[in-house]
Backbone as a ProteinNet text record, in pm:
[ID]
protein_1_A
[PRIMARY]
MRVALTVFLFLGILGAQNAFINKTTALKVNDKVVGEITTLTPVQVIQIQGSKAKIKLKGFVDENYTKIVQRSPELGEVYAILDKNNSTFLKTISKKENDYGDLWLEVEGEFEVDKSMLDMSNEALNQKAKDIYEKTCSQCHRLHSPDDFTVNQWPSNISSMKDMVSLDKDTKELITKYLQQNAKDTKNQ
[TERTIARY]
6395.6	6360.6	6247	6276.8	6164.8	6059.6	6029.4	5911.9	5847.4	5920.3	5883.6	5811.9	5892.3	5818.6	5693.9	5690.9	5563.4	5462.1	5490	5378.3	5332.1	5445.1	5388	5295.3	5328	5263.2	5123.8	5124.7	4985.6	4898.7	4959	4868.2	4834.7	4919.8	4867.2	4791.3	4745.4	4663.8	4543.3	4547.9	4432.1	4382.5	4433.5	4406.3	4460.2	4433.6	4463	4417.5	4527.3	4497.7	4493.1	4419.1	4409.5	4536.9	4582.1	4713.3	4682.6	4786.7	4789.7	4919.5	4924.1	5059.6	5089.9	5212.8	5266.4	5341.8	5354.3	5423.9	5434.3	5388.8	5387.7	5494.8	5488.2	5579.2	5524.8	5663.1	5623.3	5537.8	5447	5358.5	5436.4	5461.6	5519.3	5434	5458.9	5405.9	5530.4	5558.7	5668.4	5822.7	5818	5943.3	5963.1	5846.6	5826.7	5748.4	5808.8	5739.5	5600	5482.2	5372.7	5292.4	5333.8	5243.3	5320.4	5242.6	5242.4	5120.2	5147	5034.6	5072.8	4948	4959.6	4958	4993.8	5001.6	4861	4865	4712.1	4609.7	4665.9	4577.7	4539.3	4412.3	4390.9	4419.1	4476.1	4502.2	4479.5	4475.9	4501.5	4611.9	4685.1	4792.9	4793.3	4846.6	4803.7	4904.6	5033.5	5147.3	5279.6	5339.4	5472.8	5597.9	5700	5798.5	5931.2	6002.6	6145.1	6096.8	6153.6	6152.9	6013.1	5962.6	5831.9	5682	5604.7	5449.2	5353.7	5288.3	5189.3	5054.9	4996	4899.4	4768.1	4651.8	4532.1	4499.7	4472.2	4415.8	4274.7	4198.2	4052.9	4007	3938.6	3895.9	3799.7	3803.1	3713	3806.8	3760.2	3827.1	3733.2	3739.3	3662.8	3686.2	3565.8	3569	3676.7	3660.3	3748.1	3897.3	3910.3	4062	4083.5	4131.3	4181.2	4301.9	4386.9	4492.6	4486.4	4398.6	4379	4278.6	4321.2	4244.9	4200.4	4083.6	4026.5	3934.4	3905.5	3791.3	3663.7	3621.1	3474.4	3464.9	3348.1	3335.3	3275.9	3251.8	3202.7	3316.7	3393.1	3486.9	3644.3	3680.8	3803.8	3928.6	3948.3	4066.6	4134.7	4253	4352.5	4417.9	4414.3	4476.5	4573.8	4591.1	4671.7	4683.2	4816.9	4803.4	4925.6	4842.5	4906.9	4960.9	5110.6	5158.1	5070.7	5090.9	5006.6	5007.6	4910.6	4867.4	4902	4891.2	4921	4786.6	4678.3	4545.6	4510.5	4554.1	4526.9	4563.3	4611.5	4665.7	4551.3	4434.8	4306.1	4212.5	4119.1	4010.9	3883.6	3783	3652.8	3571.5	3528.1	3425	3287	3275	3115.6	3131.5	3014.6	3011.9	2914.6	2946	2851.7	2858.8	2681.8	2685.1	2689.7	2752.4	2752.6	2606.5	2605.3	2512.2	2487.9	2607.8	2622.5	2614.8	2604.1	2599.5	2715.7	2830.8	2976.9	2958.8	3016.7	3039.4	3174.4	3157.4	3299.7	3285.6	3402.6	3422.3	3493.4	3430	3505.1	3585.8	3706.7	3827	3914.6	3986	4082.4	4195.6	4313.8	4452.7	4541.6	4621.4	4740.9	4861.5	4928.2	5057.9	5151.3	5270.5	5396.3	5445.3	5466.9	5531.4	5626.6	5727.6	5833.2	5762.2	5785.3	5703.6	5737.3	5819.5	5840.7	5727.6	5690.6	5573.7	5433	5411.7	5305.2	5266	5179.8	5126.1	5015.5	4996.7	4896.4	4771.5	4798.9	4697.6	4727	4609.4	4650.2	4647.9	4642.1	4634.4	4756.1	4903.9	4999.7	5012.5	4983.7	4989.9	4909.8	4791.9	4667.5	4698.9	4777.8	4817.4	4940.5	5028.5	5142.2	5071.3	4986.4	4942.8	4863.8	4792.1	4721.7	4809.4	4915.2	4998.3	5043.4	5095.3	5175	5078.5	4947.8	4859.8	4811.3	4798.1	4761.7	4881	4998.6	5113.9	5136.9	5099.5	5181.5	5072.3	4941.5	4849.5	4783.4	4774.5	4737.1	4827.5	4939.7	5026.4	4987.5	4898.6	4870.2	4730.6	4639.5	4485.8	4414.9	4293.3	4216	4234.9	4236.4	4235.5	4112.2	4100.3	3961.2	3975.7	3847.4	3825.1	3829.5	3877.5	3851.6	3721.2	3647.3	3518.3	3443.7	3522.6	3470.3	3466.5	3518.5	3516.6	3519.5	3481.9	3466.3	3593.1	3601.3	3711.1	3769.6	3680.4	3734.2	3775.1	3760.4	3798.1	3906.2	3947.4	4088.5	4200	4209.8	4367.3	4379.1	4273.6	4310.7	4315.5	4231.9	4266.3	4423.3	4464.2	4586.3	4697.2	4670.9	4766.3	4754.9	4680.3	4662.2	4745.2	4788.9	4903.4	5041.7	5057.2	5199.5	5298.3	5254.1	5347.6	5360.5	5253.5	5255.2	5330.9	5362.4	5432.3	5515.5	5625.5	5709.4	5688.4	5624.9	5611.4	5670.1	5722.6	5785.2	5666.3	5665.4	5561	5523.7	5600.6	5577.3	5448.5	5494.9	5447.6	5304.1	5299.5	5180.1	5072.2	5133.1	5021	4984.9	5056.6	4996.9	4896.1	4920.3	4817.4	4680.2	4694.5	4594.2	4530.4	4590	4484.7	4440.1	4502.5	4430.7	4321.1	4332	4210.6	4098.4	4129.2	4030.1	3985.1	4041	3977	3892.3	3913.7	3808.1	3708.5	3705.5	3620.5	3468	3415.2	3244.9	3169.6	3210.7	3132.8	3193.9	3285.3	3322.8	3228.2	3163.6	3112.8	3013.9	2946.6	2851.8	2912.9	3046.4	3131.6	3155.2
-1075.5	-1191.7	-1261.9	-1284.3	-1358.5	-1292.9	-1155.2	-1083	-1065.7	-1060	-1083.9	-1219.1	-1312.7	-1457.6	-1478.1	-1408.1	-1433.7	-1347.3	-1256.2	-1171.5	-1233	-1286	-1361.8	-1480.1	-1575.8	-1662.7	-1644	-1539	-1490.1	-1424	-1356.1	-1329.7	-1434.7	-1572	-1667.9	-1735.4	-1745.6	-1828.4	-1756.7	-1614.2	-1537.5	-1467.1	-1471.6	-1387.4	-1274.5	-1152.3	-1021	-955.7	-849.6	-770.9	-637.4	-565.8	-413.9	-330.9	-254.2	-150.6	-1.8	73.5	215.2	244.8	304.3	381.2	471.3	459.5	569	687.7	680.5	788.9	783.3	878.8	830.6	786.3	697.8	594.4	541.5	493.6	440.9	321.9	317.7	194.2	135.5	2.7	-94.8	-212.3	-234.4	-378.7	-435.2	-570.8	-624.6	-534.2	-479.9	-401.3	-262	-226.1	-118.1	-23.1	101.7	194.3	255.3	248.6	279.8	386	446.9	555.6	579.9	630.4	659.2	649.3	595.2	599.8	690.2	758.4	854.3	811.2	895	872.8	837.1	746.7	740.1	665.4	615.6	549.5	412.9	367.9	232.4	116.4	7.2	-101.5	-231.8	-334.4	-479.8	-520.3	-590.5	-656.2	-810	-824.5	-982.9	-1069.2	-1007.9	-1102	-1004.8	-1063.1	-992.8	-1094.9	-1050.7	-1169	-1041.5	-1080.2	-990.2	-839.2	-749.7	-617.3	-594.2	-651.1	-614.4	-680.6	-572.1	-592.5	-603.6	-695	-710.2	-650	-553.8	-471.6	-463.9	-457.1	-441.2	-284.8	-226.2	-85.1	-88.9	-29.2	-6.9	159.3	189.5	303.4	341.3	472.8	499.2	595.9	594.1	674	734	857.9	924.3	836	791	723.5	812.4	942.8	1005	1043.3	1013.8	1031.5	950.3	826.5	706	704.6	839.4	844.8	845.9	917.4	928.8	852.7	768.5	707.6	764.7	801	857.7	790.5	840.1	757.7	723.1	834	817.4	887.5	907.3	986.7	1136	1127	1273.8	1315.9	1204.7	1270.3	1234.6	1359.7	1362.2	1354.3	1258.2	1218.1	1131.2	1187.5	1105.9	1005.8	884.5	768.6	730.4	763.6	697.6	790.2	798.6	887.6	779.3	751.2	629.2	727.4	683.5	733.1	701.3	791.1	767.7	614.2	562.2	454.1	333.3	366.7	253.9	237.3	302.9	240.4	96.1	48.8	-88.2	-189.3	-144.6	-225	-230.4	-154.9	-144	-230.6	-314	-385.7	-313	-301.3	-256.3	-322.8	-288.7	-365.5	-324.7	-187.1	-131.4	6	50.2	167.3	248	385.1	471.5	615.6	651.1	807.6	873.4	1006.7	1109.2	1187.5	1292.5	1378	1474.1	1489.8	1563	1478.2	1347.3	1264.3	1208.1	1218.4	1189.1	1029	931.1	791.2	765.2	715.2	676.6	531.8	490.8	339.7	316.9	202.6	183	72.4	41.9	-5.9	-80.4	-167.7	-217.4	-264.3	-284.2	-339.8	-379	-478.9	-526.8	-454.8	-421.7	-360.6	-388.9	-351.2	-361.8	-247.5	-239.1	-142.5	-176.3	-111.9	-157.5	-188.1	-285.6	-318.6	-222.9	-146.8	-64.3	77	70.6	186.2	135.9	47.4	-2.7	3	51.9	47	-30.7	-117.9	-201.7	-130.8	10.2	79	230.2	320.9	435	538.5	481.6	557.8	636.2	591.5	675.5	764.8	738.9	842.4	963.4	921.4	1022.3	1109.7	1038.5	1121.5	1229.4	1168	1256.8	1369.2	1327.5	1440.5	1547.5	1484.7	1593.4	1696.1	1630.4	1696.2	1803.8	1760.1	1870.1	1974.2	1936	2034.8	2142.3	2075.7	2167.6	2244.9	2193.7	2292.2	2388.5	2362.7	2467.3	2564.3	2527.2	2614.2	2674.7	2623.3	2727.5	2861.2	2860	2985.2	3086.2	3084.5	3199.8	3205.3	3123.7	3153.2	3044.9	3083	2986.5	2847.4	2741.2	2611.9	2552.7	2520.3	2475.2	2309.2	2258.8	2134.9	2077.3	1953.1	1885.9	1872.9	1867.7	1870.4	2005.7	2098.4	2215.4	2244.9	2165.1	2172.3	2026.7	2018.5	1900.8	1843	1717.2	1637.9	1729.8	1781	1854.1	1983.9	2039.8	2194.6	2193.2	2073.4	2075.3	2099.4	2042.8	2054.4	2210.3	2259.9	2401.4	2501.3	2470.5	2557.8	2530.3	2412.4	2404.5	2450.1	2452.7	2504.5	2656.4	2704.3	2861.1	2915.1	2842	2864.2	2868.3	2823.8	2777.3	2888.9	3019.9	3112.9	3149.4	3115.6	3144.7	3054.9	2910.8	2822.2	2738.3	2691.5	2608.6	2469.4	2379.5	2238.2	2154.1	2053.8	1983.4	1902.7	1850.8	1780.2	1668.3	1595	1486.5	1510.1	1609.1	1669	1750.3	1827.7	1870.8	1776.3	1702.1	1580	1475.6	1467.3	1376	1463.5	1602.6	1672.6	1682.9	1722.9	1711.3	1609	1475.7	1352.7	1313.2	1336.5	1341.7	1407.2	1561.7	1652.1	1616.6	1536.5	1494.2	1362.1	1265.1	1164.7	1185.5	1304.9	1358.9	1468.8	1462.6	1613.8	1580.1	1664.9	1681.7	1579.9	1562.5	1441.4	1345.6	1307.8	1144.8	1063.3	1147.3	1068.8	967.4	966.5	864	775	763.7	674.4	563.9
-1076.2	-1162.6	-1104.6	-972.8	-895.3	-932.6	-910.7	-894.1	-1041.4	-1158.5	-1279.3	-1288.3	-1243	-1273	-1209.2	-1063	-995.3	-1059.1	-1101.7	-1165.6	-1304.9	-1371.8	-1533	-1464.1	-1374.4	-1339.7	-1267.5	-1181.4	-1115.4	-1246.6	-1347.6	-1456	-1531.5	-1558.6	-1630.3	-1549.5	-1429.6	-1354	-1347.8	-1325	-1307.1	-1421.5	-1512.6	-1642.1	-1662	-1736	-1739.6	-1620.1	-1573.9	-1472.4	-1494.1	-1443.7	-1469.1	-1419.2	-1476.8	-1437.9	-1506.7	-1449.1	-1507.3	-1550.6	-1664.7	-1713.2	-1612.7	-1566.9	-1461.5	-1526.4	-1674.6	-1758.2	-1866.9	-1958.1	-2117.5	-2162.5	-2250.2	-2311.5	-2428.5	-2490.3	-2655.8	-2638.6	-2722.5	-2757.4	-2868.3	-2861.4	-2946.5	-3004.1	-3131.4	-3197.2	-3239.4	-3208.2	-3245	-3242.4	-3120.2	-3095	-3176	-3252.8	-3328.7	-3260.3	-3263.5	-3187.7	-3272	-3242.4	-3334.5	-3273.9	-3151.9	-3108.8	-2932.3	-2879	-2737.7	-2659.9	-2537.7	-2449.2	-2312.8	-2277.6	-2173.4	-2061.2	-1948.1	-1802.7	-1762	-1668.3	-1590.1	-1686	-1797	-1890.4	-1816.1	-1818.9	-1788.5	-1872.5	-1850.2	-1933.2	-1874.9	-1960.1	-1902.9	-1946.3	-1823.8	-1859.3	-1897.6	-2015.6	-2060.8	-2040.1	-2057.7	-2025	-1985.8	-1909.3	-1875.4	-1901	-1979.3	-2017.5	-2031.3	-1923.3	-1906.7	-1878.4	-1930.7	-1931.8	-2002.3	-2049.1	-2161.8	-2100.2	-2129.1	-2079.6	-2222.4	-2216.6	-2317.4	-2261	-2312.7	-2276.5	-2361.1	-2332.7	-2400	-2370.4	-2474.7	-2457.1	-2530.6	-2466.1	-2488.4	-2481.8	-2596.9	-2571	-2714.5	-2774.3	-2878.2	-2957	-3093.3	-3185.4	-3301.1	-3315.6	-3428.1	-3569.6	-3619.7	-3742.4	-3838.2	-3845.9	-3959.8	-3901.4	-3795.6	-3732.8	-3626.4	-3682.9	-3573.1	-3525.4	-3496.6	-3440.6	-3310.2	-3265.3	-3124	-3050.8	-2946.2	-2882.9	-2758	-2734.2	-2626.8	-2527	-2399.9	-2308.7	-2363.7	-2424.9	-2472.6	-2591.8	-2650.4	-2782.4	-2682.3	-2551.1	-2506.8	-2396.9	-2364	-2258.4	-2319.6	-2365.6	-2454.5	-2382.7	-2263.6	-2215.4	-2303.8	-2352.1	-2461.1	-2369.7	-2417.5	-2409.6	-2459.2	-2584.8	-2693.9	-2803.5	-2852.9	-2991	-3090.1	-3171.7	-3280	-3375.8	-3429.8	-3563.3	-3674.9	-3792.7	-3906.8	-3938.4	-3989.5	-4037.7	-3952.6	-3799.7	-3701	-3652.3	-3695.6	-3642.7	-3696.7	-3781.3	-3820.6	-3712.9	-3599	-3504.2	-3397.3	-3435	-3328.6	-3427.6	-3326.7	-3374.2	-3306.4	-3438.4	-3381.6	-3315.7	-3179.6	-3102.8	-3130.4	-3133.9	-3161.8	-3223.5	-3271.1	-3330	-3253.9	-3236.4	-3148.7	-3230.9	-3244.4	-3284.5	-3184.8	-3182	-3052.2	-3106.3	-3021.2	-3019.1	-3151.7	-3235.8	-3333.5	-3476.8	-3454.5	-3563.2	-3618.9	-3527.5	-3558.4	-3526.5	-3594.5	-3556.5	-3499	-3398.1	-3284.5	-3305.2	-3320.2	-3279.8	-3168.7	-3090.2	-2964.7	-3007.9	-2972.1	-3001.4	-2923.1	-2947.8	-2850.8	-2944.2	-2889.8	-2932.4	-2846.3	-2861.8	-2802.7	-2833.3	-2732.3	-2757.9	-2686.2	-2684.9	-2574.9	-2519.3	-2408.9	-2316.2	-2208.6	-2185.4	-2076.1	-1934.9	-1884.1	-1752.2	-1646.8	-1669	-1554.1	-1566	-1648.5	-1704.4	-1628.3	-1578	-1532.6	-1355	-1331.7	-1182.2	-1172	-1069.5	-1076.3	-1004.9	-942	-887.3	-916.1	-941.9	-963.8	-849.1	-718.1	-608.2	-554.8	-581.4	-562.2	-668.3	-783.2	-924.1	-870.6	-839.1	-805.4	-714	-595.6	-480.5	-507.1	-584.7	-640.9	-718	-810	-896.3	-791.6	-702.3	-614.9	-559.7	-502.1	-401.7	-504.7	-586.3	-718.9	-736.7	-765.6	-816.4	-683.9	-585.9	-457.3	-413.5	-418.8	-392.4	-501.5	-626.6	-740.9	-781.3	-757.7	-812.5	-715.4	-578.3	-486	-452.9	-510	-482.5	-541.1	-644.6	-720.7	-734.9	-680.3	-696.9	-589.8	-591.9	-507.8	-591.2	-507	-556	-615.9	-756.3	-792.9	-748.2	-729.7	-696.1	-827.9	-852.9	-955.8	-1035.8	-964.4	-1031.8	-1043.3	-1059.2	-1090.8	-1235.4	-1326.5	-1456.3	-1515.6	-1636.5	-1728.6	-1754.3	-1817.7	-1872.9	-1969.6	-2071.1	-2179	-2143	-2031.8	-2015.3	-1939.9	-1881.2	-1782.4	-1864.4	-1963	-2050.3	-2088.7	-2134.1	-2168.4	-2046.1	-1927.5	-1813.3	-1760	-1747.3	-1732.6	-1832	-1947.2	-2082.2	-2056.5	-2000.1	-1987	-1886.6	-1794.2	-1673.7	-1725.9	-1839.2	-1886.3	-1851.1	-1880.4	-1860.9	-1710.9	-1622.7	-1468.3	-1405.7	-1434.9	-1356.2	-1445.3	-1403.2	-1467.5	-1457.2	-1532.2	-1487	-1629.7	-1593.2	-1715.4	-1786.4	-1908.9	-1979.8	-1890.8	-1833.6	-1755.6	-1636.9	-1568.7	-1465	-1497	-1593.9	-1631.5	-1693.2	-1757.2	-1811	-1712	-1583.3	-1473.9	-1415.9	-1373.2	-1301.2	-1390	-1529	-1635.1	-1649.2	-1633.6	-1630.7	-1494.3	-1372.7	-1254.4	-1265.9	-1277.2	-1283.6	-1386.9	-1501.4	-1594.6	-1541.2	-1469.8	-1415.4	-1296.5	-1252.2	-1124.9	-1159	-1279.4	-1341.3	-1302.3	-1308.9	-1278.4	-1362.3	-1501.4	-1581.2	-1581.7	-1482.5	-1475.6	-1371.7	-1282.8	-1155	-1202.5	-1334.1	-1359.5	-1455	-1487.8	-1573	-1505.6
[MASK]
+++++++++++++++++++++++++++++++++++++++++++++++++++++++++++++++++++++++++++++++++++++++++++++++++++++++++++++++++++++++++++++++++++++++++++++++++++++++++++++++++++++++++++++++++++++++++++++

């Protein structure tokens, strides 16, 4: 209880704080589930009250498919997947056209998550993912450096190993997001 009060007062004094989602979890608005937010997604914590945290999520959506919020038009790291018709909770900040002429919307939205799903740093999550990746993947082949592939290549590379190794959904997602966040095309981001 003291910790929650301390965090609440801390956030109230300093404003929103950056945090990371530590496990894929439900995104809610007024206690109603409107989608899910994925592991290692960066968020801003606006307020903590009881067991709930009010967060701000920022990312990009394709103008014609606003269900998936991702890192950028070029980097397809999925931040959140909204249920149908729930993109109304997103506010458009700006518009950006990609190299193919597709229009992308930079968006933000305020949602609720269980506060236990937040880590103020991604270091422990990244170390856990790195350790599992190195232990699991090096058993069968030479270990690829995270920057051997792009953000958009890593998910299919990991999925192609599904018959070779048994990983639960959460572990697979943690490894994939770790690799995406350290991919070769993230160095200038």
